[in-house]
C-alpha positions in Angstrom: -9.1 -28.4 25.0 -12.7 -28.1 25.7 -15.3 -26.7 23.3 -15.3 -23.3 25.0 -11.5 -22.9 24.4 -11.8 -23.9 20.8 -14.6 -21.4 20.1 -12.6 -18.7 21.9 -9.6 -19.5 19.8 -11.5 -19.4 16.5 -13.3 -16.1 17.5 -9.9 -14.5 18.2 -8.5 -15.7 14.9 -11.5 -14.3 13.0 -11.1 -11.0 14.8 -7.4 -10.8 14.0 -8.0 -11.6 10.3 -10.7 -8.9 10.2 -8.3 -6.3 11.7 -5.6 -7.1 9.3 -8.0 -6.8 6.4 -9.0 -3.3 7.5 -5.7 -1.7 6.4 -6.3 0.2 3.1 -4.3 -0.8 0.1 -3.6 0.7 -3.3 -5.9 -0.5 -6.2 -3.8 -0.3 -9.3 -6.6 -1.5 -11.7 -7.2 1.9 -13.2 -6.3 5.6 -12.7 -9.6 6.3 -10.9 -9.2 3.3 -8.6 -5.6 4.3 -7.9 -6.5 7.9 -7.1 -9.4 6.8 -4.8 -7.4 4.2 -3.0 -4.4 6.5 -2.6 -6.7 9.0 -0.8 -7.9 6.2 1.5 -4.4 5.0 2.2 -3.2 8.5 3.0 -6.1 9.1 5.4 -4.8 6.3 7.6 -1.2 7.6 7.6 -0.4 9.6 10.8 0.2 13.3 10.1 3.9 13.1 11.1 4.5 10.4 8.4 2.4 11.8 5.5 5.4 13.6 3.8 7.5 10.5 4.1 4.9 8.3 2.5 4.2 10.9 -0.3 8.0 11.0 -1.0 8.0 7.2 -1.2 5.2 7.2 -3.7 7.2 9.9 -5.7 10.4 7.8 -5.6 8.7 4.7 -6.9 6.9 6.7 -9.6 10.2 8.2 -10.7 12.0 4.9 -10.7 9.3 3.1 -12.7 9.1 6.0 -15.2 12.9 5.9 -15.7 12.7 2.1 -16.1 10.0 2.4 -18.7 11.9 5.1 -20.6 15.0 2.9 -20.6 12.9 0.1 -22.1 11.7 2.5 -24.9 8.3 3.0 -23.4 7.2 6.6 -23.6 3.4 6.3 -23.6 1.8 7.9 -20.5 -0.7 5.1 -20.2 1.9 2.4 -20.5 4.1 4.1 -17.8 1.1 4.4 -15.5 0.4 0.7 -15.9 3.9 -0.1 -14.7 3.5 2.3 -11.8 0.0 1.0 -10.8 1.2 -2.6 -11.1 4.1 -2.3 -8.7 1.9 -0.5 -6.1 -1.2 -2.6 -6.5 -2.3 -4.2 -3.3 0.3 -2.3 -1.2 -0.3 -0.6 2.1 1.5 2.6 3.1 4.1 0.5 5.0 4.6 -1.6 1.9 5.2 1.5 -0.2 7.7 2.8 2.4 9.6 -0.6 2.2 9.6 -0.5 -1.6 11.2 2.9 -1.4 13.9 1.7 1.1 12.4 3.4 4.2 11.4 2.2 7.6 7.8 1.4 8.4 5.5 3.7 10.3 5.9 3.2 14.0 2.7 3.1 16.0 2.6 5.6 18.8 2.1 4.1 22.3 
């Protein structure tokens, strides 16, 4: 490989990594961070999939709430910590997968 091909390869790699990093994720570090990041994630979800993603969030929230209750945890803050922890760093597609649903299909 010559220098030109090597530079082109690295430029394409950096661009690809940059594009992957642009997908918004949930920040579960606090209630405010969660709410703000949830809004950013939902803005990127196609209109046709919004209800499905919201339902996935609700399913995970309900599941974690029931798990916490079965462990004897009834504090709202402690339950929220469990919910935020499982969703932290997740994209909309990750949330769908956690809820047992298929990913969002990109339109062609």
